[in-house]
C-alpha positions as CSV (number, residue, x, y, z in Angstrom):
1,X,-7.7,-12.3,15.1
2,X,-10.4,-12.5,17.7
3,X,-9.9,-16.2,18.4
4,X,-6.1,-16.2,18.5
5,X,-5.2,-13.0,20.3
6,X,-3.3,-14.9,23.0
7,X,-1.0,-16.4,20.5
8,X,-0.5,-13.2,18.6
9,X,0.1,-11.2,21.8
10,X,3.6,-12.5,22.1
11,X,4.7,-11.2,18.8
12,X,7.4,-8.5,18.9
13,X,10.5,-7.3,17.2
14,X,11.8,-10.8,16.4
15,X,13.7,-13.6,18.1
16,X,16.0,-11.6,20.3
17,X,17.1,-9.0,17.8
18,X,16.8,-7.2,14.5
19,X,17.4,-8.7,11.1
20,X,20.3,-7.5,9.1
21,X,20.4,-6.6,5.4
22,X,23.9,-6.6,3.8
23,X,25.2,-3.0,3.6
24,X,22.6,-1.6,5.9
25,X,23.3,-0.5,9.5
26,X,20.3,-1.3,11.7
27,X,21.9,-1.3,15.1
28,X,20.1,1.9,15.9
29,X,16.7,0.3,15.2
30,X,16.5,-1.7,18.4
31,X,13.8,-1.3,20.9
32,X,16.1,0.4,23.3
33,X,17.2,2.8,20.6
34,X,13.7,3.5,19.6
35,X,12.7,4.5,23.1
36,X,15.3,7.2,23.1
37,X,14.0,8.9,20.0
38,X,12.0,12.1,20.2
39,X,8.6,12.3,18.6
40,X,8.1,16.1,18.7
41,X,5.0,17.1,16.7
42,X,1.4,16.2,16.4
43,X,-1.0,18.4,14.3
44,X,-4.7,17.9,13.8
45,X,-5.9,18.2,10.2
46,X,-8.6,20.6,9.0
47,X,-12.0,19.3,9.8
48,X,-14.6,18.3,7.1
49,X,-18.1,17.2,7.8
50,X,-19.1,16.9,11.4
51,X,-19.7,13.4,12.9
52,X,-23.5,13.7,13.0
53,X,-23.7,14.6,9.3
54,X,-21.4,11.7,8.4
55,X,-23.5,9.2,10.5
56,X,-26.7,10.2,8.7
57,X,-25.2,10.2,5.2
58,X,-25.3,7.3,2.8
59,X,-22.3,8.5,1.0
60,X,-18.9,9.7,2.1
61,X,-16.8,12.8,1.3
62,X,-13.1,12.7,0.8
63,X,-12.6,14.9,3.9
64,X,-15.3,13.6,6.1
65,X,-13.3,12.2,9.0
66,X,-12.5,14.6,11.8
67,X,-10.0,12.3,13.6
68,X,-7.1,12.5,11.2
69,X,-3.9,13.8,12.8
70,X,-0.5,14.5,11.3
71,X,2.8,13.5,13.0
72,X,6.4,14.1,12.2
73,X,8.3,11.1,13.7
74,X,12.1,11.0,14.2
75,X,13.8,7.9,13.0
76,X,17.4,6.8,12.6
77,X,17.4,8.0,9.0
78,X,15.5,11.3,9.4
79,X,11.9,12.5,9.9
80,X,8.9,10.7,8.6
81,X,5.6,12.4,8.0
82,X,2.6,10.3,8.8
83,X,-1.2,10.8,9.0
84,X,-3.2,8.6,11.4
85,X,-6.8,8.0,12.4
86,X,-7.9,6.0,15.4
87,X,-5.9,4.3,18.2
88,X,-4.7,0.7,18.6
89,X,-7.6,-1.7,19.3
90,X,-6.4,-4.5,21.5
91,X,-4.4,-7.1,19.6
92,X,-5.7,-6.0,16.2
93,X,-3.0,-4.8,13.8
94,X,-2.8,-1.3,12.4
95,X,-3.3,-0.7,8.7
96,X,-0.1,1.0,7.4
97,X,0.1,2.3,3.9
98,X,3.1,3.4,1.8
99,X,2.6,5.3,-1.5
100,X,4.3,5.0,-4.9
101,X,6.7,7.5,-6.4
102,X,4.9,10.8,-7.2
103,X,1.8,9.8,-5.3
104,X,2.1,11.2,-1.8
105,X,-0.6,10.4,0.7
106,X,-2.1,13.8,1.5
107,X,-5.3,13.9,3.4
108,X,-7.8,16.0,1.4
109,X,-8.9,19.2,3.0
110,X,-10.9,22.3,2.2
111,X,-7.7,24.1,1.7
112,X,-6.6,22.1,-1.3
113,X,-8.2,21.8,-4.7
114,X,-11.7,22.2,-5.9
115,X,-14.9,21.2,-4.0
116,X,-14.7,17.5,-3.2
117,X,-17.2,15.2,-4.8
118,X,-19.0,12.3,-3.0
119,X,-17.7,8.8,-3.5
120,X,-20.3,6.0,-3.5
121,X,-20.8,2.7,-5.3
122,X,-21.9,4.5,-8.4
123,X,-19.1,7.0,-8.6
124,X,-16.7,6.5,-11.6
125,X,-13.0,7.3,-11.8
126,X,-13.5,10.0,-14.3
127,X,-16.0,11.9,-12.0
128,X,-13.5,12.5,-9.2
129,X,-10.1,12.6,-10.9
130,X,-9.5,16.3,-10.1
131,X,-10.1,15.7,-6.4
132,X,-8.0,12.6,-6.2
133,X,-4.6,14.1,-5.9
134,X,-3.0,11.2,-4.2
135,X,-2.4,7.5,-3.8
136,X,-5.0,6.2,-1.3
137,X,-7.8,8.6,-0.8
138,X,-10.1,7.1,-3.4
139,X,-9.6,3.6,-2.0
140,X,-9.9,4.5,1.7
141,X,-12.8,6.9,1.3
142,X,-14.8,4.5,-0.9
143,X,-18.2,3.9,0.8
144,X,-17.7,0.1,1.5
145,X,-14.2,0.6,2.8
146,X,-15.7,2.4,5.9
147,X,-16.9,-1.0,7.1
148,X,-13.3,-2.1,7.3
149,X,-11.6,1.0,8.6
150,X,-13.9,1.4,11.5
151,X,-12.4,-1.7,13.0
152,X,-8.7,-0.7,12.5
153,X,-6.4,2.2,13.2
154,X,-5.2,3.5,9.8
155,X,-1.7,5.1,9.3
156,X,-0.5,6.6,6.1
157,X,3.2,7.1,5.7
158,X,4.8,9.7,3.4
159,X,8.3,8.9,2.1
160,X,10.8,11.6,3.2
161,X,10.2,15.0,1.6
162,X,7.2,13.7,-0.5
163,X,4.3,15.2,1.5
164,X,2.5,18.4,0.3
165,X,4.4,21.5,1.5
166,X,7.6,19.6,2.2
167,X,10.8,21.8,2.3
168,X,13.3,21.0,-0.4
169,X,16.2,18.9,0.9
170,X,19.6,20.8,1.0
171,X,22.1,20.3,-1.7
172,X,24.1,17.2,-1.1
173,X,21.4,15.5,1.0
174,X,21.6,11.7,0.8
175,X,18.2,10.2,0.3
176,X,17.7,7.0,2.3
177,X,18.1,3.8,0.4
178,X,15.1,1.5,0.0
179,X,16.4,-0.7,2.8
180,X,16.8,2.4,5.0
181,X,13.2,3.5,4.2
182,X,12.1,0.1,5.4
183,X,14.2,0.5,8.6
184,X,12.5,3.8,9.4
185,X,9.1,2.1,9.9
186,X,9.8,0.4,13.3
187,X,10.0,4.0,14.7
188,X,6.4,4.5,13.5
189,X,5.3,1.2,15.1
190,X,7.0,2.1,18.4
191,X,5.7,5.6,18.5
192,X,2.0,4.6,18.2
193,X,2.3,1.4,20.2
194,X,1.3,-0.9,17.4
195,X,1.9,-4.6,18.1
196,X,2.0,-5.4,14.4
197,X,0.7,-4.1,11.1
198,X,-1.1,-5.0,7.9
199,X,0.7,-3.1,5.1
200,X,-0.8,-1.8,1.9
201,X,1.8,-0.5,-0.5
202,X,1.8,0.6,-4.2
203,X,4.8,0.4,-6.5
204,X,7.9,1.8,-4.6
205,X,5.8,1.7,-1.4
206,X,5.0,-2.0,-1.9
207,X,8.8,-2.7,-2.3
208,X,9.5,-0.8,1.0
209,X,6.8,-2.7,2.9
210,X,8.0,-6.0,1.5
211,X,11.5,-5.2,2.6
212,X,10.2,-4.2,6.0
213,X,8.5,-7.6,6.3
214,X,11.7,-9.4,5.4
215,X,13.7,-7.4,8.0
216,X,11.1,-7.4,10.8
217,X,8.8,-10.4,10.0
218,X,7.3,-10.5,13.5
219,X,5.9,-7.0,13.1
220,X,3.9,-7.8,9.9
221,X,0.6,-9.6,10.0
222,X,-0.2,-9.4,6.3
223,X,0.6,-7.4,3.1
224,X,-1.3,-6.1,0.2
225,X,1.2,-5.3,-2.5
226,X,0.0,-3.4,-5.5
227,X,2.2,-3.1,-8.6
228,X,5.3,-4.4,-6.8
229,X,8.4,-5.1,-8.8
230,X,10.8,-7.3,-6.8
231,X,13.7,-6.9,-9.3
232,X,16.5,-4.3,-9.3
233,X,17.3,-2.4,-12.4
234,X,19.9,-4.0,-14.8
235,X,22.3,-2.0,-16.9
236,X,20.0,-1.9,-19.8
237,X,17.1,-0.7,-17.7
238,X,19.4,1.8,-16.0
239,X,20.5,3.2,-19.4
240,X,16.9,3.4,-20.6
241,X,15.9,5.3,-17.5
242,X,18.9,7.7,-17.9
243,X,18.0,8.3,-21.6
244,X,14.4,8.9,-20.7
245,X,15.4,11.5,-18.1
246,X,17.3,13.4,-20.8
247,X,14.4,13.4,-23.2
248,X,11.3,13.6,-20.9
249,X,10.2,15.8,-18.0
250,X,10.2,14.2,-14.6
251,X,6.4,14.1,-14.4
252,X,6.2,12.3,-17.8
253,X,8.9,9.8,-16.7
254,X,7.0,9.0,-13.5
255,X,3.7,8.8,-15.4
256,X,5.2,6.0,-17.6
257,X,5.9,4.1,-14.4
258,X,2.3,4.5,-13.2
259,X,0.2,4.1,-16.3
260,X,0.1,1.7,-19.2
261,X,0.9,3.0,-22.7
262,X,-2.7,3.0,-23.9
263,X,-3.7,5.3,-21.0
264,X,-0.9,7.7,-21.8
265,X,-1.7,7.8,-25.5
266,X,-5.4,8.5,-24.9
267,X,-4.4,11.1,-22.3
268,X,-7.4,10.5,-20.1
269,X,-8.6,12.9,-17.5
270,X,-7.0,10.6,-14.9
271,X,-3.6,10.9,-16.6
272,X,-4.0,14.7,-17.0
273,X,-4.9,15.0,-13.3
274,X,-1.9,13.0,-12.1
275,X,0.4,14.9,-14.5
276,X,-0.7,18.1,-12.9
277,X,-0.3,16.7,-9.4
278,X,3.1,15.3,-9.9
279,X,4.3,18.5,-11.6
280,X,2.8,21.0,-9.1
281,X,2.1,19.4,-5.8
282,X,5.2,17.3,-5.0
283,X,8.6,19.1,-4.6
284,X,10.4,18.2,-7.8
285,X,13.9,18.1,-6.4
286,X,12.7,15.8,-3.5
287,X,10.7,13.7,-6.0
288,X,13.8,13.2,-8.2
289,X,15.8,11.9,-5.2
290,X,13.1,9.4,-4.4
291,X,12.8,8.3,-8.1
292,X,16.5,7.9,-8.4
293,X,16.7,5.8,-5.2
294,X,13.8,3.6,-6.3
295,X,15.6,2.9,-9.7
296,X,18.8,2.0,-7.7
297,X,17.0,-0.7,-5.7
298,X,18.4,-4.2,-5.4
299,X,16.6,-7.4,-6.0
300,X,14.2,-8.1,-3.2
301,X,16.1,-11.4,-2.6
302,X,13.1,-13.7,-2.2
303,X,12.6,-17.3,-3.4
304,X,9.8,-19.7,-3.2
305,X,10.4,-22.2,-0.4
306,X,11.8,-25.5,-1.8
307,X,13.3,-23.9,-4.9
308,X,16.7,-23.1,-3.4
309,X,18.4,-24.1,-0.1
310,X,17.5,-21.8,2.8
311,X,15.1,-19.9,0.6
312,X,14.1,-16.5,2.1
313,X,10.5,-15.3,1.5
314,X,7.7,-13.3,3.1
315,X,6.3,-15.3,6.0
316,X,2.9,-13.5,6.3
317,X,-0.2,-13.8,4.1
318,X,0.3,-11.7,0.9
319,X,-2.2,-10.4,-1.6
320,X,-0.6,-9.3,-4.9
321,X,-2.6,-6.9,-7.0
322,X,-2.0,-5.6,-10.5
323,X,-4.2,-4.2,-13.4
324,X,-4.4,-6.0,-16.7
325,X,-1.6,-4.9,-19.0
326,X,-0.3,-2.5,-16.4
327,X,3.4,-1.5,-16.5
328,X,4.0,-3.5,-13.4
329,X,2.3,-6.7,-14.5
330,X,5.4,-8.6,-15.4
331,X,7.1,-7.8,-12.1
332,X,4.0,-8.7,-10.1
333,X,3.7,-12.1,-11.9
334,X,7.4,-12.8,-11.1
335,X,6.9,-11.8,-7.5
336,X,4.0,-14.3,-7.3
337,X,6.3,-17.0,-8.6
338,X,8.8,-16.3,-5.7
339,X,6.3,-16.4,-2.8
340,X,4.9,-19.3,-0.8
341,X,1.7,-20.3,-2.8
342,X,-0.1,-21.5,0.3
343,X,-0.1,-17.9,1.8
344,X,-0.2,-15.8,-1.4
345,X,-3.2,-14.6,-3.4
346,X,-2.7,-13.0,-6.9
347,X,-5.4,-10.7,-8.0
348,X,-5.2,-9.4,-11.6
349,X,-8.0,-6.8,-12.3
350,X,-9.4,-6.2,-15.7
351,X,-10.3,-2.6,-16.8
352,X,-8.3,-1.1,-14.0
353,X,-5.3,0.4,-15.8
354,X,-2.1,1.2,-13.9
355,X,-3.8,2.3,-10.6
356,X,-6.4,-0.2,-9.6
357,X,-6.8,1.4,-6.1
358,X,-8.0,4.5,-7.9
359,X,-10.0,3.2,-10.9
360,X,-11.5,0.1,-9.2
361,X,-11.8,0.9,-5.5
362,X,-15.0,-1.2,-5.1
363,X,-13.4,-4.4,-6.4
364,X,-10.2,-3.9,-4.4
365,X,-12.3,-3.3,-1.2
366,X,-14.2,-6.6,-1.7
367,X,-10.9,-8.4,-2.2
368,X,-9.4,-6.8,0.9
369,X,-12.4,-7.9,2.9
370,X,-11.8,-11.5,1.8
371,X,-8.1,-11.1,2.6
372,X,-8.9,-9.9,6.2
373,X,-11.4,-12.7,6.6
374,X,-8.7,-15.2,5.6
375,X,-6.6,-14.0,8.5
376,X,-9.6,-14.3,10.9
377,X,-10.8,-10.7,11.1
378,X,-14.3,-9.4,10.4
379,X,-16.0,-12.8,10.0
380,X,-19.5,-11.3,9.7
381,X,-18.5,-8.6,7.2
382,X,-20.9,-8.4,4.2
383,X,-19.6,-9.7,0.9
384,X,-22.0,-8.1,-1.5
385,X,-21.0,-7.4,-5.1
386,X,-18.2,-9.9,-5.7
387,X,-20.2,-12.7,-4.0
388,X,-23.3,-12.0,-6.1
389,X,-21.4,-11.7,-9.4
390,X,-18.9,-14.5,-8.9
391,X,-20.3,-16.8,-11.5
392,X,-20.4,-14.2,-14.2
393,X,-17.5,-12.0,-13.5
394,X,-14.9,-13.8,-11.4
395,X,-12.7,-16.4,-13.0
396,X,-10.3,-18.3,-10.7
397,X,-7.4,-20.7,-11.3
398,X,-5.7,-22.7,-8.6
399,X,-2.0,-22.1,-8.1
400,X,-1.5,-24.9,-5.6
401,X,-2.6,-28.4,-5.0
402,X,-3.9,-27.9,-1.5
403,X,-6.2,-25.3,0.1
404,X,-6.2,-22.9,3.0
405,X,-9.2,-22.4,5.3
406,X,-10.9,-19.0,5.0
407,X,-8.9,-17.9,2.1
408,X,-9.8,-14.6,0.6
409,X,-11.5,-16.2,-2.4
410,X,-14.2,-17.8,-0.3
411,X,-17.7,-16.4,-0.6
412,X,-21.3,-17.4,0.0
413,X,-21.6,-18.3,-3.7
414,X,-18.6,-20.7,-3.6
415,X,-20.6,-23.4,-1.9
416,X,-19.8,-26.8,-3.4
417,X,-16.4,-25.7,-4.7
418,X,-14.2,-28.5,-3.4
419,X,-11.1,-26.4,-3.4
420,X,-10.3,-22.8,-2.4
421,X,-8.3,-21.0,-5.0
422,X,-5.4,-18.6,-4.5
423,X,-4.9,-17.1,-8.0
424,X,-7.8,-14.8,-9.0
425,X,-8.3,-12.9,-12.2
426,X,-11.1,-10.4,-11.7
427,X,-12.8,-9.4,-14.9
428,X,-15.9,-7.6,-13.5
């Protein structure tokens, strides 16, 4: 926030200490403890196009950026593999992503997969499914997203053992709980010197980032939570998952978590691509551990302020995103009902399936721009397609009585609308 950097500059790890989650030991995640950790390895990734070629091009390749670097960061609960581009820019937060189960964040390179197609405004999901082997590449390499990422450092986090080429964990290894996965992230923040972050998470990654924001609220500036389910598994759900594991392969079980039934039945190229990725790219034993831990999660323990005494909720601005009829739709709707309506935007995207960041990167990029503007960043960023098509393709319904200045539904074409809305259903 350019105009409020002085106020934000005092933000740190909280009011004198670290929050506590029942059953979770966080005493090692203090600033003093973090400073003693070793951060041993930094590896530059393979180069793609050179900078001059990128500057002169009107489209972007998946592997264009030459500044991505890999790091293995030691945390109180084991090593975390991260990929980062850029360096902290003053008081601006870093964008930190966390992937879903089966969808590691691997930076595309010439050493992996077939030749990489270009991604522009006219590129469709079906035309790049075989190159999109991961959770965030399509979104972050979409042409219009470059206008955003050039202003922020971007850090992609892989859950333990989920990155491409990861060694299999030894027998008896205890995979970190969802709370412990969240407690590993301050080590990343400390290592790179981030003051605070804007998190973008999908599915299990959205849960981890939400838990991180609950434990360390002063480190989180905002959250984009895609396909989040705030509820733990009940006995019936647990039994159904157990039965599914006996009758289906692990890739097929994970696919039913990612895609809606219609997508699975039609067996689109996108589904086939992800079935191949989940089965061949991610270490299956490590993936099973992550999947088991995600299905053992507890309720996120959040409530809308005013509904219960001493309600605990996310304090930062939140944008909830889900595809129409996606497997996670019910969970995202319930999460929306538990958050503060004055700081929460709910975006339901039509024709996007279970992975809106893959199938509709353009719409999500526009929504993300609005979200950042609502927090005071990028006030002059162009708002092209959504702004022009609002009257014909964007339907909004207010979820609160009041309004919030610069909310992410504001656009040039909203002139004369007396009230800024917080719940959006995108049908374009």
